[in-house]
Every structure is written in structure tokens, then in C-alpha cells.
C-alpha positions in Angstrom: 16.9 1.7 23.6 20.1 1.0 25.7 21.0 -2.6 26.5 20.8 -1.8 30.3 17.2 -0.9 29.7 16.4 -4.1 27.9 18.1 -6.2 30.6 16.1 -4.3 33.2 12.8 -5.0 31.4 13.6 -8.7 31.0 14.4 -9.0 34.7 11.4 -6.9 35.7 8.6 -8.2 33.4 9.8 -11.8 32.9 10.0 -11.4 29.1 10.1 -14.5 27.2 12.7 -15.2 24.5 12.9 -15.1 21.6 10.9 -11.9 21.3 10.6 -8.6 19.4 10.5 -5.3 21.4 9.2 -2.3 19.5 10.1 1.0 21.1 6.9 3.1 20.3 8.6 6.3 21.5 11.5 5.9 19.0 8.9 5.1 16.3 6.7 8.2 16.9 9.7 10.4 17.4 11.1 9.3 14.0 7.8 9.8 12.2 7.5 13.3 13.6 11.0 14.1 12.4 10.4 12.7 9.0 7.3 14.8 8.7 9.2 18.0 9.8 11.6 17.4 7.0 8.8 16.9 4.4 7.2 20.1 5.7 9.6 22.1 3.3 7.9 20.5 0.3 4.3 20.0 1.6 4.4 16.3 1.2 2.3 14.0 3.4 3.7 10.7 4.9 2.1 7.3 4.1 3.2 4.1 5.9 3.4 0.9 4.0 2.1 -1.5 6.6 3.6 -4.6 5.0 6.8 -3.4 6.8 5.2 -4.0 10.2 1.5 -4.1 10.8 1.9 -4.4 14.5 2.9 -0.8 14.6 -0.5 0.6 13.2 -2.0 1.5 16.6 1.1 3.2 17.7 1.3 5.2 14.5 -2.2 6.3 13.9 -2.1 9.6 15.8 1.1 10.6 13.9 0.8 9.3 10.4 -1.2 10.7 7.4 -2.0 7.5 5.6 -1.4 3.7 5.1 -0.7 1.6 2.1 -2.5 -1.7 2.4 -1.6 -4.4 0.0 -3.9 -7.3 0.7 -7.3 -8.2 2.0 -5.7 -9.5 5.2 -3.9 -6.1 5.8 -7.3 -4.4 5.2 -8.9 -6.6 8.0 -5.9 -5.6 10.4 -6.9 -1.9 9.7 -10.5 -2.7 10.3 -9.7 -4.5 13.7 -7.5 -1.5 14.7 -10.4 1.0 13.9 -8.4 2.8 11.1 -10.4 5.6 9.3 -10.9 4.4 5.7 -10.0 7.9 4.4 -6.4 7.2 5.5 -6.2 4.0 3.4 -4.7 3.4 0.0 -5.9 -0.1 -1.0 -3.0 -1.2 -3.2 -1.7 -4.6 -4.2 -0.6 -6.2 -7.5 -3.3 -8.8 -7.3 -7.0 -7.9 -6.5 -10.2 -9.7 -7.2 -13.6 -8.1 -7.7 -14.6 -9.4 -4.2 -11.4 -7.7 -2.8 -12.3 -4.4 -4.4 -16.0 -4.7 -3.2 -14.8 -5.1 0.3 -12.4 -2.1 0.0 -15.4 0.0 -1.4 -17.6 -1.0 1.4 -15.1 -0.4 4.0 -14.9 2.4 2.7 -11.3 3.2 1.8 -10.2 6.6 0.6 -8.2 5.4 -2.4 -7.8 2.3 -4.5 -4.9 1.8 -6.8 -5.3 0.3 -10.3 -2.4 -1.9 -11.5 -3.6 -3.2 -14.7 -6.4 -2.7 -17.3 -8.0 -5.9 -15.9 -8.0 -4.3 -12.4 -9.8 -1.3 -14.0 -12.5 -3.4 -15.4 -12.9 -5.2 -11.9 -13.1 -1.7 -10.3 -15.9 -0.6 -12.6 -17.8 -3.7 -12.1 -17.4 -3.5 -8.3 -18.5 0.1 -8.2 -21.5 -0.6 -10.2 -22.4 -3.6 -8.0 -22.0 -1.7 -4.7 -23.1 1.7 -5.7 -20.0 3.1 -4.1 -17.3 5.4 -5.7 -13.8 5.9 -4.8 -10.7 7.9 -5.6 -8.2 6.1 -7.9 -4.3 6.2 -8.2 -3.1 4.7 -11.5 0.1 2.8 -10.7 2.9 3.3 -13.2 5.3 0.4 -13.5 9.0 0.8 -12.5 10.0 -1.9 -14.7 8.7 -4.8 -12.5 5.4 -6.6 -12.0 3.9 -3.7 -10.2 1.8 -1.2 -12.1 1.2 -0.5 -15.9 3.1 0.9 -18.7 2.6 4.5 -19.5 0.2 4.0 -22.5 -2.1 2.0 -20.4 -2.1 4.6 -17.7 -3.2 7.2 -20.3 -5.8 5.0 -21.7 -7.5 4.4 -18.3 -7.1 8.1 -17.4 -9.1 8.9 -20.6 -11.8 6.4 -19.7 -12.0 7.7 -16.1 -13.6 10.9 -17.4 -16.8 9.0 -18.2 -17.1 7.4 -14.7 -19.0 9.6 -12.4 -18.5 7.4 -9.4 -14.7 7.1 -9.7 -12.4 10.1 -9.3 -8.9 10.4 -10.7 -6.6 11.0 -7.8 -3.1 10.8 -9.4 -0.3 8.5 -10.0 1.2 5.8 -7.8 4.8 4.9 -8.3 7.0 2.4 -6.2 10.6 2.7 -7.2 12.0 -0.3 -5.0 13.6 -1.0 -1.7 16.8 -0.2 0.3 18.0 2.1 -2.5 21.1 4.3 -1.8 21.8 7.5 -3.6 19.7 10.0 -5.3 17.8 7.9 -7.9 14.7 10.0 -7.5 16.7 12.7 -9.5 16.1 10.5 -12.5 12.7 9.2 -11.6 10.8 12.4 -10.6 11.4 14.3 -13.8 9.8 11.5 -15.8 6.8 11.3 -13.4 6.4 15.1 -13.3 6.1 14.9 -17.1 3.5 12.4 -17.0 1.6 14.3 -14.2 1.7 17.6 -16.2 0.4 15.9 -19.4 -2.6 14.5 -17.3 -3.2 17.9 -15.7 -3.3 19.7 -19.2 -5.5 17.0 -20.7 -8.1 16.7 -17.9 -7.6 20.0 -15.9 -7.2 18.1 -12.6 -5.7 20.6 -10.2 -5.4 18.5 -7.1 -3.7 15.4 -8.4 -1.3 13.6 -6.1 2.0 11.7 -7.0 2.1 8.8 -4.4 5.9 8.1 -4.5 7.6 5.3 -2.8 11.4 6.1 -3.1 12.7 3.1 -1.2 15.1 5.1 0.9 17.8 2.9 2.5 18.4 2.4 6.2 21.6 1.2 7.8 21.8 -2.4 9.1 25.3 -3.7 9.2 28.8 -2.9 10.4 30.3 -0.5 8.0 27.0 1.3 7.2 26.7 4.8 8.2 24.5 5.6 11.3 25.7 9.0 11.7 22.8 10.9 10.0 19.6 8.7 10.1 17.7 11.3 8.3 20.0 12.3 5.5 17.9 10.4 2.9 14.7 12.2 3.7 16.3 15.5 4.0 17.8 15.3 0.5 14.7 14.0 -1.1 12.5 16.8 0.5 14.9 19.5 -0.4 14.9 18.2 -4.1 11.1 18.2 -4.3 10.8 21.6 -2.7 13.3 22.9 -5.3 11.2 21.8 -8.2 8.0 23.6 -7.0 5.7 21.1 -8.7 2.1 22.2 -9.4 1.0 18.9 -7.6 1.7 17.4 -4.3 4.2 14.6 -4.0 3.2 12.3 -1.1 5.9 10.0 0.3 5.3 6.4 1.0 7.7 4.6 3.3 7.9 1.4 5.2 11.4 0.3 6.1 12.6 3.7 6.6 9.9 4.4 9.2 9.9 1.2 11.1 13.4 -0.4 11.1 15.0 1.7 13.9 12.4 1.0 16.6 12.7 -2.8 16.7 15.0 -5.0 18.7 15.1 -8.8 18.6 16.1 -10.6 21.8 17.2 -14.2 21.9 19.0 -16.2 24.5 22.2 -18.4 24.3 21.1 -21.9 25.1 24.3 -23.8 24.2 28.0 -23.1 23.6 30.4 -25.5 21.9 33.4 -25.9 19.6 33.7 -28.0 16.4 36.7 -28.1 14.0 38.4 -25.0 15.5 35.2 -23.0 15.4 33.2 -21.7 18.3 29.4 -21.7 18.3 26.7 -20.1 20.2 23.3 -21.7 19.7 20.3 -19.3 20.5 16.6 -20.1 21.0 15.7 -18.0 17.9 17.1 -18.1 14.5 16.6 -17.1 10.8 12.8 -17.9 11.1 12.6 -14.7 13.1 15.5 -12.5 11.8 15.5 -11.0 8.2 17.8 -8.1 7.3 17.7 -7.0 3.5 21.1 -7.7 2.1 22.0 -10.2 4.9 23.7 -12.5 2.3 23.8 -15.8 4.4 25.2 -13.9 7.3 28.2 -12.6 5.5 27.5 -9.1 6.8 27.3 -8.4 10.6 24.2 -6.5 11.9 24.5 -4.5 15.1 24.2 -7.1 18.0 24.7 -6.4 21.7 25.8 -9.2 24.2 24.1 -9.0 27.6 25.8 -11.2 30.0 24.2 -12.8 32.9 27.5 -12.6 34.8 30.9 -11.1 34.5 32.3 -10.7 31.0 35.9 -11.8 31.7 38.6 -13.0 29.4 39.5 -11.9 25.8 37.1 -11.5 23.0 36.9 -14.4 20.6 34.8 -14.9 17.4 31.7 -17.1 17.6 29.4 -18.4 14.9 25.8 -17.4 16.0 23.4 -20.2 15.0 19.7 -20.6 15.6 17.5 -23.5 16.7 16.6 -24.8 13.2 18.0 -28.0 11.8 19.5 -26.5 8.7 23.0 -25.2 7.7 21.2 -22.0 6.6 20.4 -21.1 10.2 23.3 -18.9 10.6 22.6 -15.4 12.0 26.1 -14.0 12.4 29.6 -15.3 11.3 32.4 -14.4 13.6 30.7 -12.3 16.2 33.3 -11.1 18.7 32.1 -12.1 22.2 33.7 -12.1 25.6 33.1 -15.4 27.4 29.5 -16.1 26.3 27.6 -18.4 28.6 24.3 -20.2 28.5 21.6 -17.7 29.6 23.2 -14.7 28.1 21.2 -12.6 25.7 21.8 -11.3 22.3 20.0 -8.3 21.1 19.8 -7.4 17.3 19.0 -3.8 16.5 17.3 -2.3 13.5 14.8 -5.2 13.4 11.6 -3.1 13.3 10.8 -3.7 9.6 9.8 -6.9 7.9 11.4 -9.6 10.2 8.0 -9.8 12.2 6.1 -10.8 9.0 8.7 -11.8 6.4 10.7 -14.6 8.1 10.2 -18.3 7.7 8.0 -18.6 10.8 6.5 -22.1 10.2 9.8 -23.9 9.5 10.2 -26.7 11.8 7.1 -25.8 13.7 9.0 -23.7 16.2 6.9 -21.1 18.2 6.2 -17.7 16.8 8.0 -15.3 19.1 6.4 -12.9 21.6 5.9 -9.3 20.6 6.1 -6.4 23.0 5.7 -2.7 22.9 7.8 -0.4 25.1 7.4 3.2 25.9 8.6 5.4 28.8 5.1 6.2 29.8 3.7 2.7 29.7 6.7 0.6 30.3 6.7 -2.9 28.6 3.4 -4.4 27.4 2.6 -7.6 25.6 1.1 -7.3 22.1 1.3 -11.0 21.2 2.2 -14.1 23.3 4.2 -16.8 21.6 2.1 -18.7 19.0 2.4 -22.5 18.6 3.3 -23.1 14.9 2.8 -26.8 15.2 -1.0 -26.3 15.3 -0.9 -24.5 11.9 1.4 -27.2 10.3 -0.7 -30.0 11.7 -3.9 -28.4 10.4 -5.2 -27.7 13.9 -4.8 -24.0 14.1 
């Protein structure tokens, strides 16, 4: 989305700042391109909705599945009318009540992340009389999933459970990972899958794999080939000709590029030989993985209300929170910024809308808009008053 288009929308529709604008054309085009790359290896694409649950309605016509990691996310899917067969109900912590809710939704697949969760699932299935397909989650060395021996133990016990079907293995490798780390992980996972197939004769098992492919965020990152990561991964999987399907689970890699955060300059000043622009947003709305206290510069566009005369000078971009930590960009080159100008942060479609410290200082939660060429700009959420939540009134 070009800066001229954003300025035009703000002038035409009276957009309130700060706000998020999610370009649903960019989003669906990106998903279709990712799926076209995965066609060479037969993988289906699953969206981890924790990256941005607002995008679910825009994605549903083009995505194969959703990873849902909490009861609240499951209720979002229910509100959006998502077919349960498309849902993998995941999450490192589940109660028996959570699992019962998922079974009665009903979701297509539930992950088991510990032996305790396995016991809870059996109890919930017995209580509801409902079965499900199960992915056993293998740990990548963190709190998610189980060690290999526990996976094998549960796989053995699954054979005696008529209501519960063994669907395969779930493995989440990490996030924002660069390079070809899957070349070390997939052989290990393939060995486990083959052992399970030989023992239990399950021909249609799936490896649900979250590779954590990286996206570019900052100056110095490469934006030249935004699909290089998925191209390389798909080619690698295709070359192995596994006797099982590898489905790919992505969040950030799908959502990041469709999002823009718009904030307005509300004050300009100097102090101790530094120049500052204060904006009506802040770090309670903007989260980039690897931001490192604003030491790295994201892609930011300056949309001036008037003429941009004079030479560029560096400005500290600070938000509306009363904390030294509210520093969005150090040394951003700007040409004569003025009160009323806009700053537009790119690559903000993943996590910021849910992961930032929204309630700090009781500032309003920002508005959320969708944009598409066919429908123009439309409001998805008006600004929310955080003070009501912090005062126990919301």
C-alpha cells in the first residue's frame, strides 16, 4: 500500500489515529503465492491465529486450517463461523473443560502436549461421547510438547482408544529463524514418523510443522525476495519424497506484510541537542521481534501535511507513554516534521495488534481497519477505552 493511498484514505474516510490498517488484498495474494510454492511438495497451509486473529474472516476463503492456542481464540473462531474441521486446537496449557469445549465445537484436531493432557483428553472424550483426531506434539527443547519417549508411549496407548484417532506429529521449531534449520530438524522428525508408521501402519499420518520462517522488518534486512524462505523449504520437502504429508504452519510469515500502523505527530521539540517527535501512539501498539529498544530501524514513511522543505535531520520518535522505554525509533531521518504529520510503520500485520502492552497507562486501544481495492477502507474495531478495563468497569 503506497503512502499516497494511505494519506488519501485518511483524508477521505476520516481515519482516527493511532490505528492499524490491514490490506486484505496483500494478505490473500500472499497466501495464494505461499500455497503455490507449497504445491510442489503437496503441503497444506495452516495459519497460527495468535499472529493476528483479526485476519480470520479475510483468510477463510484461502487458507486450509487454523492453529488455535487458547479457549479465547476458539471463541473467536466460533464468532467468525469457522468450520471446526479446519481447526487444530493447540496450546501448552489445557484443562479438561477446555478440551470438552473443543470436542463439542467440534474441532477437527486436538494436540496433546504432555502425558497429563493425554489423560485429560481421554476423560473429556468419555464424558462427552465425542472423538477427535490427535497430533502428538514433540518438544523442540522448550516448554512446548513432549520428549520422544512420551510421544511413543501415548502413540501405543492410542491404539486402544476407539474414539481417538492418531493423526500425526506436531512440531513447532521457533520464530523468526533465518537459514535452513529445517535441514537438521526434518530428518529427525521423518525418522520418528517412519517408526510410528511401521509400528502402527498409519498411512495417512501428517507432520504438522511450524518452521518459524523469518520476515524482514528493519533497515538492512533483505526485502528483495519475500518468498525465498518458503521456496527453499518447499523444494527441500519435495526432494525428500516423504511417505507422509508435511503441512506447514505459519503466523508471522503470512501476516506481517499486510499491516500498517498509522500514528500522528502531536509535538516536536529539542532537548540537550536531540530532536524529538512525540506521536499519539507508542510501544503499547508497536512490537517488532528483535526491535531491541529501538536500536534497529523499521521501515517508516513520513506523510507531511504540508511541504517537506529543508534538510533531513535525525529525530527520536517517542510515544505517548510516560516511560523512558517508549522509544519507537532512534535517529529517524525526517525533513521538517510538523505537528499533524503522519508516520506509517510497515510490516506490522503480525503480533502488534495482540502482543503489545495495550493497557499500560490506560491509553485507548487503537482503531483497526481493513482495506481492499474492491471495498475500500472499512472499520473492524473502533478505539476502545482501556481505562474501563483498568478501573474494573469494562
